[in-house]
N, C-alpha and C positions, 0 to 999 in steps of 0.2 A: 505493499500499499502506501502510497505516496501524497504529498500535503499540497502540491502547487505550487511550492514556494522552490523558486528556481535558485539552485547553489551556483551555478556556471554556464555560459553560454562558448561553446566550444567550437574548434573545425572543424571539419571532415577534412580529413588528409588523403585519403583513397581507398578507391570502391572498386572491388573485384567482382566482376559480373558473370553468372552463367545461367542457366535455362530455371527461370522461375525461382532465381536463389541470389542473392547477393552478399558478399562480405564487406563492413565498412569500415574503416580506421579514422577515430578521433583521437588529439591531442588532448590529455586533461591536464588540468592545473595540478601545481603539485599539493596543493592542501586537499584535493579529495582523492589522490593515488592512496595513502595510506590507511583507507576505511574500505578499499575494494579489492575482492580476489576474483580468479576464476572462478566462474559461476554464480558471482554477484548479478542481483538485478537492478538495473537503472534505468529512470524512466531517460527516454531519449525522444524529445519534441511529443512527449505525453506517453509514447509507447513503452511498456514493460518488456525490456531486452537482456539479454544474459551476455554475462562480458566472456567472451571465448579466448582472448588472449591478452596479455601486459605485456608489453617490451618498452622499458623505460616510461616515457609521458604516452605512449601509442597503445591507446585499447581499441579493440576491434569488438565487433557485433555481427551476428548473422542474422539476414532478413529472408524469411519463406515466402511463399506464393500469398499467404493469405495476407501478411502485414504490407506486402507490395501494392496488393487488390486495394485494401483498404485502407493505407495510411497515406500521408505526401511521403512518407521515409523512401518509396521507390522513385522519387524524381529530383533526390537530392543530388548534389554534384560537388566534385572537389572544389572546398574552399568555400561551401555553404556551411553558415554558422548554426546550431542546436541548441535547444535548452536541457541541461541535465538534472537529475536530481536523484540523491539516493534514497531508499525506501526509509521512509519513517521509523522513530523508533519508539515504543509505547509507554516507555517510562518518562519520555519527554513531551512537553505542550506541542499540541499541536496545533499549526498556523493553517491558513489556507481554508482546504474543505478536504476531505476523505476522496482519493484518488484511486483506479485498482491498476491504471497503465493500460486498460483493453480500451480502445479507440472505436467507437461508436460507428461515425461517418466522417468525411471533411466537409470544408466549408469555402468558399471562394469570398475571398475580400473584396467588397462591393464600393465600398467609398469610406476615404477617411477625411473626417476634418478636425484638420490641426486649430489649438489655440494656443494661448501667449505658452503656458506651461503643460498642459495635456493633451490627449485627442480621443475621439471618439470613433469606433470602426463598425463599421455594417459589413456584418457577413450574410452571405448563402447560404443554407445547409442542402448539402449536395443530395441528401435523401429525406424523402418529405416524411417517410415512415414515423421519426425523432421528432417531430414537429411538436405531439401530444406530450413530451417531456418537458419541453420547455416554459418554463414559468420567470414572469417577470422578477425580479429580485432575486432569483434562485442563484445557485452555483452553477459555474459549468467550466471546463477545462479545456484551455486552446492552446495548441502545442504545448502542453503540458503547465500551462499557468493557470493559477487558479482565480477565477474573474467570476464577477456578480453581472448577472443579465439586466441592463439597464432598460431595454425597451424590445418586445415584439411583435412584430408584424408579421404576422405568416411565416413563411421558411426563413426572413431575414430576421436577425438577432443584433442587436446593438450593443456593443462593450465598452467601457470608461477604460484608458490606461492613463494613471497618476504618474507622475517623473520619473519616482523609482521604476517603475514596472517598465516605462519607455528605455530608462539606462541599462536596466539587470537582466532582460530580455531581448528575444528576438522582436518579439513585438511591435519595437522600437522603430525597426526598420522595414517592418512589412511595407509591400506596395499593394495598388489596386491591382485585381488579377492572382495573386498569390494564393496559393490552397494550404489550407491550417488543419491541423489533426481538429475535433472534437469528442471530447469525452462528456458525458449526459452525467449529471448526478446520481450516483450510484441508488442511493435512496428513494429520488423520485421513482427511477426508472423501478426498482422493485415495489415500491406501493401501489404505483399505478398500475403494471401488469399484475399484481395479487388482485388487487380490488377487481379488474378484469376478467380474470379467472375465477373467482367468485359469483359475479354477477351472472357471468355466461352460465353459470350453472344451478341460477336461480329458475 
């Protein structure tokens, strides 16, 4: 589980491609290396991925067909930046909101409004099915960042970025047309699905 509080923005160094399979290598900052090992789970743009190799500051991850199909990880290129976060420790205070690292769908950035110190971003969800889980003032994960849904218009959602988020995550440099990963609030999804299942049996 993750909290959506990004610990570092890291560059993609190398990508190795095979049929429906990729391995990519990122350069980790020194302060995060001491806490990870081969087999560790790390959030990459919100995707929970397993550490495959560690060589000095170079950490590699595998991407299989499902991840390539459902997330923006398949369109990464060398030099791109990604948000990373280690799993939360349950004996510590949880910031943000609980996130599983299981991406539900992607969205496309349709509009960015710049203010003096902050931004608002409009995102169009790629899969209409998940619209029922979107609640104004609810939580949502965008590229692994814990955010609050500011406004909802059908399959369009608006999020607001404070200066800290702009500076400390990749969302500050996102452009119109960029594809972002979306994780729906786990609790909203679970409650909605449970209620629907119960009502369907009445």
